[in-house]
N, C-alpha and C positions, 0 to 999 in steps of 0.2 A: 900083167895083172889078171887075177882071177876074181870074177864076180860070183859070189855064193848066192844060191837060191835060198830064200827064207820062207818057210812054209806057213808059219803062224806067229802069233804074238809071242808065245813061249820061246820059240826058237830064235826070235829076234832078240828077246831079252838075254837069252843065253849068249848070243853072239856079242852083244854090247858088253856083257860082263866079262867075256873072255879076252875082248879086244880093248877094254877100257883104257889100260895104260898106254897102248899104241895110239889110241885115238886122241888122248890128251897130248901125248908128244907130237902128234901130227899137227895139232893146232899151234903148238909153240914153234915147230919147225916151219910151218907155213908163214906164220908171222915174221920169223926172223929171215926167211928166204925170199921175201918179196912177193909172196902169193897172198896179198892182203885180203882180197875178196873171199879165197878159200878159207882163210883163217877165221873171219867173223862168221861166215855162213856155217862152217863146221861146228864152231863153238855154239851157235844157236841150235844147230840140229842135236847136239849132245845134252842140252840143258834138261829136257824132260827126263831122260834116263838118270842123270846125275842126281836130280832132285828126288826121284822115286826111290833111289838106293841110298840116299843120305850122303852122297859124296859131295858135300858142300865145298870143301877145300879144292877139289877139282873144278868145280863150277867157277870158284874165284879165280883159279889159275887160267882156265881157259878164256875166260871173258876178259881178264887183264891183258893176255895176249891179243885177244881179238881188238880190244880197245886201242892197244898200241898200233895194230895193223890199221884199223879204221881211221886213226888220226892221220895216216899218210895218204888217205884217199880224199877225194873231193866230194864224196858221197855222204850227205848228211843223214841219209836212212841207215847207212852202215854204222855211222857214229851213234845214232839214237839206239839201234839194237844192241850194240856192244855195251854202252852205258847202262841201258836197262838191265841187261844180263848180269852186270857187275853189281848194280844196285840190289838186285834180288839176292845175290849172295851175301852182300852186306846185311840184308834183312834177316837171312838165316842166322848170321853170327851176331845178331842184336846190335849192329851199328846203324841204328835207325836214322839219326840225323845225317850221316854220310849218305845213306841210301836215298833219303828224300831230297837232299841237294842235287844228286845225280838225276833223280826222277823229275825234278822241276825243270832242269835243263833239257831233258828228253821231251818233256811235254812241249816246251818252246819249239824244239826242233820239228815235231810233228804238226804243231800249228802252222809253222812256216810252210811245211809241205802240203798243208791242207789234207792231212791224212786223219780221218775221223776215227778209224780203228786203232791206229797208233796212239792217238790221244786217249781213247777209251782204255787201251791196255795200260797206259801210263798211270791213268787214274786208279785202275785196278791194282797196280803195284804199290801206289802211294797208300791205298786203302789196307793192303796187306801189312805194310810197315806199321801203320797205326794199330791195326788189330792185334798183331803180335806183341805190340807193347802195352796192350790192355787198354786202348783208347777207342772203343766202338763208336762213339759219337763222331769222331773225326773220320773214322773208317767209312761209316755209313754215308757221309757227305760225299766222299770220293767215289764210292760205288754207285750211288744214285746217279752222279754225273756220268760215270761209265756206261750205266744202263741207257741213259738218254742218248749218248753218242752212238752206242751199238745200234740202237733202234734207228737213229738217223742214217747210219751206214748200211742198214739192212743186214747186219751181221748176226745171224741167229745163234750161233755157238756162243758168241760173247754175251748176247742177251741172256742166255740160259745160265751161264756162269755168273753174271752179275746179279740176276734174280736170286740165285742161291746166296750169294754174298750178302745182299741186301737183307735177306731173311735171317741169316746168321748174325749180323750186327743187330737187327731188332731183338733177337733172342738174348743177346748179351746186354741189351738195355732193359730187359725185363718184359718186352712186349712179345710174348710167346705166341699168342693167336695171330698176330700180324706176321710173325716169322712163319708160321705154318702156311699162311696164304701165299707168301712169296715163294717159299721153298716147293710147295705143291706145283705152282706154275713152272718153276725151274725144272723139277723132275720130269713133268710131262714133256717139256721142250727137249731135255736131254735124251729121253727115251725115243722121241720122234726122230732126233738126229742120230741115233745110235751111239751115243757118247757114253760108254759104260763108266769112264773115270768121273766125268761130270756127274752122273747118276750116283756113284759111290759117294762123292762129296755130299751130294744133297741128301741122300739116305742118313748120312752122319748128322747133318744139320737138323733134319726132321727128328732124329732120335734125341738130340739135345733139347729141342723145343718141348717134345712129349715128356722128356725126363722132368723138366722144370715145371710142367703142369701136373706132375705126379701121376702121369699115365705110364706107368713102368712097363707094362706088358707091350705097349705100342713102342716104347723107346727101345727096349731090348730087341724087339723085332727089327726095327730100323737099323740099329747098330750091327746086328748080325748080317743083315743084307749088305751093308756097306763094307764090312770086314771081309766078306766072302768075295765081293768084287775087287776090292783092293789086292787080296791074295791072288786072285786070277790074273790080275794085271801086273803083278810083280812090284807093286808100290808097298814095300815093307815098312817104311816109316808111317805112312798114313794108316796101314792096316794095324799097326801097333798103337797108334793114337786112338783108332776107333775101338780096339779091343780094351784099351784102358778106360775109355768112355763106357763101354759095356759093363765093365766091372763096376764103375761108379753107380751105374743105374741099378745093377743088382744090389749094391750095398744099400742104396737108398730105399730099395724095395724090402729091405730086411732079409736078404738072401746071401749071407756071408760066404757060403761054400761056392756058390756060382761066382760071386764077386772075385774071390781069390783065384778061381780057375782062370777067369778071363785075364786078371792081371798077370798071372804066371804065363798064360799064352802070349800075352803082349811081350813079356821078357824073352820068351823063346824066339819070337820073331825078331826082336832087336838083336839077339845073340847072332843071328844070321848076317846082320849088317856089320861091316868092318869099320865103322865109325863109332868109337866109344862116346863121342860128344853127342850122338843122336839118342842116347838112352833117355827114357822118360822117367827113370827111377822108380818103376812099378814095383820091383822087388823089395824097395825100401818102404813100401807103404806099411804102416801098422795094420793089423788085421781089422781094427775097429773102425777106421775111417780112411777115406782117400785124401791125399793132399790137395791143396788148391793149386790149380794150374792156369797160366795165362791163356786167354783166348787166342785161338789160332784161326786166321781167316781161312774160310773155304776156298 
């Protein structure tokens, strides 16, 4: 076996891209070959890359294999992580009730383990399922609970993520000033922690709040910052989402040429993803107005 040296994030992303099929197969083979711990841990390690490149089918495949493997272990933590991973895949595909059934079971497992961070992560995942379904009130309740649990656990990265999510839900409930308060706290903490992806998500949330307060210059600045960070990190799906948001803000500001340019850039980013179901439909937008989109949890 040869261990490759990875110099930076871009090289790591290139390696995951080149080895993706092999890594997915490795999870399945580990699960089938009696290497249960390897199977669920490798699936967990792949999840971030698969999400950022919109390989949601592979996420479902790897976590289904991980769950089968975890079911043969007596480790409830392994089962919780595998169920949660599969629930997040269900959420991507719009199977919200299936996701929430799994996540409630996961939450029970983490409660039995006394794992505060695991419970918080489960509430965050429940919140995401409600947010993607366009139910920000339900999402807010779960992310507020997640924030409390992260604080009790002393988990600062989780606190930053939950602060942004709480702000995002407030924005979708029309409480834009309150959203700015939470999201600014989140951004400061993400920057302290050096979490560029968390900062990018928060810049996008800030852009949304500013946009709906009709502060279009601030909104477009926030969206550009977010899109730049997502591009640097190789998160093509979120980069495209933010570019579409940027186009919406330009349109609302009465800047149709800039809006069209942002939407077209979003399509170019999506063209680089090999999942047709990841498309936002930006190129189908009529030139006079953007389509309505469901809220996506930060």
